[in-house]
C-alpha positions as CSV (number, residue, x, y, z in Angstrom):
1,M,-21.5,-5.1,-10.8
2,S,-21.6,-8.6,-9.3
3,Y,-21.7,-7.4,-5.7
4,V,-20.1,-9.7,-3.1
5,A,-21.7,-9.7,0.4
6,P,-19.5,-8.6,3.3
7,D,-19.4,-12.0,5.0
8,R,-18.0,-13.4,1.7
9,I,-15.5,-10.5,1.5
10,V,-14.1,-11.7,4.9
11,D,-13.6,-15.2,3.5
12,A,-12.0,-13.8,0.3
13,A,-9.7,-11.5,2.4
14,I,-8.5,-14.5,4.5
15,S,-7.9,-16.6,1.4
16,A,-5.9,-13.8,-0.2
17,G,-3.9,-13.4,3.0
18,V,-3.0,-17.1,3.0
19,S,-1.9,-17.0,-0.6
20,R,0.2,-13.9,-0.1
21,A,1.9,-15.3,3.0
22,E,2.9,-18.6,1.4
23,Q,4.1,-17.5,-2.0
24,P,7.8,-17.9,-2.9
25,V,10.2,-15.2,-1.8
26,S,11.1,-14.5,-5.5
27,Q,7.5,-13.6,-6.2
28,M,7.2,-11.4,-3.1
29,V,10.3,-9.4,-4.2
30,V,9.4,-9.1,-7.9
31,R,5.8,-8.2,-7.2
32,G,7.0,-5.7,-4.6
33,I,9.3,-4.1,-7.2
34,L,6.5,-3.7,-9.6
35,A,4.1,-2.3,-7.0
36,G,6.8,0.2,-5.8
37,A,7.6,1.4,-9.3
38,I,3.9,1.7,-10.2
39,L,3.0,3.6,-7.1
40,A,6.0,5.9,-7.5
41,C,4.9,6.7,-11.1
42,A,1.3,7.4,-9.9
43,T,2.7,9.8,-7.3
44,T,4.5,11.8,-10.0
45,V,1.4,11.9,-12.1
46,A,-0.6,13.2,-9.2
47,F,2.0,15.8,-8.4
48,T,2.1,16.9,-12.0
49,A,-1.7,17.2,-12.2
50,S,-1.7,19.3,-9.0
51,I,1.0,21.7,-10.4
52,Q,-0.6,22.0,-13.8
53,T,-4.1,22.8,-12.4
54,G,-3.2,24.5,-9.2
55,L,-5.7,22.2,-7.5
56,P,-4.3,19.4,-5.2
57,I,-7.6,17.6,-5.3
58,V,-7.1,16.9,-9.0
59,G,-3.9,15.0,-8.1
60,A,-5.8,13.1,-5.4
61,L,-8.4,12.1,-7.9
62,I,-5.8,10.7,-10.3
63,F,-3.5,9.0,-7.8
64,P,-5.7,5.9,-7.3
65,V,-4.8,4.8,-10.9
66,G,-1.6,3.3,-9.4
67,F,-3.4,1.4,-6.7
68,V,-5.9,0.0,-9.2
69,I,-3.1,-1.2,-11.5
70,I,-1.3,-2.8,-8.6
71,V,-4.4,-4.7,-7.5
72,L,-5.6,-5.8,-10.9
73,L,-2.2,-7.1,-11.9
74,G,-1.9,-9.1,-8.7
75,T,1.3,-7.5,-7.5
76,E,2.2,-7.0,-3.8
77,L,1.6,-3.8,-1.8
78,V,2.7,-4.3,1.8
79,T,0.3,-1.7,3.1
80,G,-2.6,-3.8,1.8
81,N,-1.0,-7.0,3.2
82,F,-1.0,-5.3,6.6
83,A,-4.8,-6.0,6.7
84,L,-5.1,-9.2,4.8
85,I,-2.4,-11.5,6.1
86,P,-3.1,-10.9,9.9
87,L,-6.6,-12.2,9.3
88,A,-5.2,-15.4,7.9
89,V,-2.9,-15.6,11.0
90,L,-5.9,-14.9,13.3
91,E,-7.8,-17.9,11.8
92,G,-4.7,-20.1,12.1
93,R,-4.5,-20.4,8.3
94,T,-0.9,-19.2,8.2
95,S,1.9,-18.3,10.7
96,T,3.2,-15.1,12.2
97,A,6.7,-16.1,10.8
98,L,5.3,-16.3,7.2
99,M,3.5,-13.0,7.7
100,L,6.7,-11.2,8.8
101,K,8.7,-12.8,6.0
102,N,6.2,-11.5,3.5
103,F,6.3,-8.0,5.0
104,F,10.1,-7.9,4.9
105,F,10.6,-9.2,1.3
106,V,7.8,-7.1,-0.1
107,I,9.3,-4.0,1.5
108,V,12.7,-4.9,0.0
109,G,10.9,-5.1,-3.4
110,H,9.3,-1.7,-2.9
111,L,12.6,-0.1,-2.1
112,I,14.1,-1.5,-5.2
113,G,11.2,-0.6,-7.4
114,C,11.0,3.0,-6.0
115,A,14.7,3.4,-6.4
116,L,14.7,2.3,-10.1
117,Y,11.8,4.6,-10.9
118,L,13.2,7.6,-9.1
119,L,16.6,7.3,-10.9
120,L,14.8,7.2,-14.3
121,Y,12.4,10.0,-13.4
122,V,15.1,12.3,-11.9
123,A,17.0,11.8,-15.2
124,V,13.9,12.9,-17.1
125,I,13.0,16.1,-15.1
126,T,16.6,17.2,-14.8
127,K,17.3,16.4,-18.5
128,M,20.1,14.1,-17.5
129,G,21.3,16.5,-14.8
130,T,21.6,19.5,-17.1
131,E,18.6,21.5,-15.8
132,S,16.9,22.4,-12.6
133,S,14.0,24.5,-13.8
134,D,11.2,21.8,-13.9
135,P,8.6,22.8,-11.3
136,M,8.4,19.1,-10.2
137,I,12.0,19.4,-8.8
138,A,10.9,22.1,-6.3
139,Q,7.7,20.2,-5.5
140,I,9.5,16.9,-4.7
141,I,12.2,18.7,-2.6
142,A,9.5,20.6,-0.6
143,V,7.5,17.4,0.0
144,A,10.6,15.4,1.0
145,E,11.7,18.1,3.5
146,G,8.1,18.5,4.8
147,K,7.8,14.8,5.5
148,T,11.0,14.7,7.5
149,L,12.3,18.1,8.7
150,G,8.8,19.3,9.3
151,Y,8.2,16.6,11.8
152,A,11.7,16.9,13.3
153,A,11.0,20.5,14.1
154,L,8.1,19.4,16.3
155,G,10.2,16.9,18.3
156,G,8.2,14.2,20.1
157,S,4.9,15.8,18.9
158,G,6.2,15.4,15.3
159,L,6.7,11.6,15.8
160,A,3.2,11.3,17.2
161,L,1.8,13.3,14.3
162,V,3.4,11.3,11.6
163,F,2.4,8.1,13.3
164,I,-1.3,9.2,13.5
165,K,-1.3,10.3,9.9
166,A,0.1,6.9,8.9
167,V,-2.6,5.1,10.9
168,L,-5.3,7.1,9.2
169,C,-3.7,6.6,5.8
170,N,-3.7,2.9,5.9
171,W,-7.2,2.7,7.2
172,M,-8.2,4.2,3.9
173,V,-5.7,2.2,1.8
174,T,-6.7,-1.2,3.3
175,L,-10.4,-0.3,2.9
176,G,-9.5,0.0,-0.8
177,A,-7.8,-3.4,-0.7
178,V,-10.9,-5.0,0.9
179,L,-13.4,-3.2,-1.3
180,A,-11.6,-4.6,-4.3
181,L,-13.1,-8.0,-3.1
182,S,-16.6,-6.6,-3.1
183,S,-17.2,-7.1,-6.8
184,A,-16.5,-9.8,-9.3
185,S,-16.3,-7.4,-12.2
186,V,-13.3,-5.3,-13.1
187,S,-15.4,-2.1,-13.3
188,G,-16.9,-2.7,-9.9
189,K,-13.4,-3.4,-8.4
190,I,-12.1,-0.1,-9.9
191,M,-14.9,2.0,-8.6
192,A,-14.8,0.5,-5.1
193,M,-11.0,0.9,-4.8
194,W,-10.9,4.5,-6.1
195,L,-12.9,6.1,-3.3
196,P,-10.9,5.5,-0.1
197,V,-7.5,5.9,-1.9
198,T,-8.6,9.3,-3.2
199,M,-9.6,10.2,0.4
200,F,-6.2,9.4,1.9
201,F,-4.2,11.3,-0.8
202,S,-6.4,14.4,-0.6
203,L,-6.0,14.6,3.2
204,G,-2.2,14.4,3.1
205,F,-1.8,11.3,5.1
206,E,1.4,9.3,5.2
207,H,1.9,6.2,3.1
208,A,5.1,4.2,3.5
209,V,5.5,3.2,-0.1
210,V,4.9,6.7,-1.5
211,N,7.5,7.9,0.9
212,M,10.0,5.3,-0.3
213,F,9.9,7.2,-3.5
214,V,9.3,10.8,-2.8
215,I,11.8,11.3,0.1
216,P,14.9,9.7,-1.5
217,A,13.9,11.4,-4.8
218,G,14.0,14.7,-2.9
219,M,17.3,13.8,-1.4
220,L,18.8,13.1,-4.8
221,L,17.5,16.4,-6.1
222,G,19.0,18.4,-3.3
223,A,16.7,18.2,-0.3
224,D,18.5,18.8,3.0
225,V,17.5,15.5,4.4
226,S,19.8,12.8,5.7
227,L,19.3,9.0,5.6
228,A,18.8,9.0,9.4
229,E,16.2,11.8,9.1
230,W,14.4,9.9,6.4
231,W,14.1,6.7,8.4
232,G,13.9,8.1,11.9
233,W,11.4,10.9,11.3
234,N,9.3,9.2,8.6
235,Q,9.8,5.8,7.2
236,L,9.9,3.7,10.4
237,P,7.1,5.5,12.2
238,V,5.0,5.5,9.0
239,L,5.5,1.7,8.5
240,A,4.4,1.2,12.2
241,G,1.4,3.5,11.8
242,N,0.4,1.9,8.5
243,F,0.6,-1.5,10.1
244,L,-1.6,-0.5,13.0
245,G,-4.1,1.2,10.8
246,G,-4.4,-1.8,8.5
247,V,-4.5,-4.6,11.1
248,A,-6.7,-2.8,13.6
249,L,-9.0,-0.2,11.9
250,T,-9.7,-2.4,8.8
251,G,-8.6,-6.0,9.4
252,A,-9.8,-6.6,13.0
253,L,-12.9,-4.3,13.0
254,F,-14.2,-5.6,9.6
255,Y,-13.5,-9.2,10.7
256,F,-15.4,-8.9,14.0
257,S,-18.2,-7.0,12.4
258,H,-19.1,-10.1,10.5
259,R,-17.8,-12.9,12.8
260,R,-19.2,-13.5,16.2
261,R,-16.0,-15.3,17.2
262,I,-12.7,-16.3,15.7
263,T,-13.2,-19.2,13.3
264,R,-10.2,-21.5,13.3
265,Q,-11.4,-24.1,10.9
266,T,-10.0,-25.4,7.6
267,L,-11.3,-24.2,4.2
268,V,-13.5,-26.8,2.6
269,T,-12.3,-27.3,-0.9
270,T,-12.1,-29.9,-3.7
271,A,-8.8,-30.7,-5.3
272,Q,-6.9,-27.4,-5.3
273,P,-3.2,-26.5,-5.9
274,P,-1.1,-25.7,-2.8
275,V,-1.8,-22.3,-1.4
276,G,1.5,-21.0,-2.5
277,E,0.7,-21.9,-6.1
278,L,-2.7,-20.1,-6.3
279,T,-2.8,-17.5,-9.0
280,S,-3.3,-13.9,-8.1
281,D,-6.7,-13.9,-9.7
282,A,-7.8,-16.9,-7.6
283,A,-6.5,-15.1,-4.5
284,R,-8.8,-12.2,-5.1
285,E,-12.0,-14.1,-6.0
286,P,-14.5,-14.7,-3.3
287,A,-13.4,-17.6,-1.1
288,Q,-14.8,-21.1,-1.1
289,T,-17.3,-22.1,1.5
290,F,-16.0,-22.2,5.1
291,S,-17.1,-24.8,7.6
292,R,-18.3,-22.9,10.6
C-alpha cells in the first residue's frame, strides 16, 4: 500500500499545513461548506444505520465514509487543521495570523454547509413539514438535548466533561488526518483513516462539526435548546477541546516523537508554484526533502 515512514509523514503534515494556511479565503469557505455538508450527511447515515439495526456500533463503522470523502476530495475540515497548521507555525513556515484566519473562515464554511444540509434533510424526514413520525426526528432531538441540556444539568462539571470528550475526540480525528498521509495509495489512505474515526464515533466523543449539524437540526425539529445553550454548553467548549486535542495530543506529540528539536529551515524544492497555489493532492503527498 505504498507505506510512508513516520518521519516523512511529519514532513507531509507540515507541507499540508502551509498549503491550508495560505490558500485564498474563497477556497477556505467553499471547501469548508463542502466538508460541513458531507460530514452532516455522514452523521445522518450513521444515525439511520444505528436505528435500523439497533446497534450503535454499526453507525460508528459507517460514519468514517464522510471523513474519507472529505480528505480524498481535498476539502477543509477545521478539526484536522487543528493538528496540521500549528506544525507549520511551529517550524516558522506560516504565521499564527494565517492559522487563525484559516480556522475562522473554515468554521464559517462549516456552519453554512451544515445549515444547508440540515434544511434539506429536515424537509425530507418531515415530508415538507407534514409529518413527525420518522424515528430520525426523535433521535436528532434526543441527541441535540443530550449534547446541551445534559451538560447544563451538571453545571461546571458538565463543562469539564464536554471539554474532555472534545479533546479525546479530536485526538482520534487528527490521527485519522495524519494517517491519511501514511500511504500513497487511495486504498491505503482509506483503511488508515477509517480506524481512529470509527473509534471516536463509537465512544460518543464530541466533534465540533458534527454538532454544527445535529444541534441546530434538533432545534429546528423542536428540541428545547436555545442558541445560547447550543454555543455555551457545547459548541464553544467543544471547539476549544478539539483544538487542544489536535494540537497537543496529535500534532505536538507526533512531531516531537520524530524530531529531536524544532526545525526552522526552509523546504528545499525546485521550481514550485506559490504555496497558496498548491493543489490539494500535492498538499497531501509526502513532502519534499527538508534540509536539517
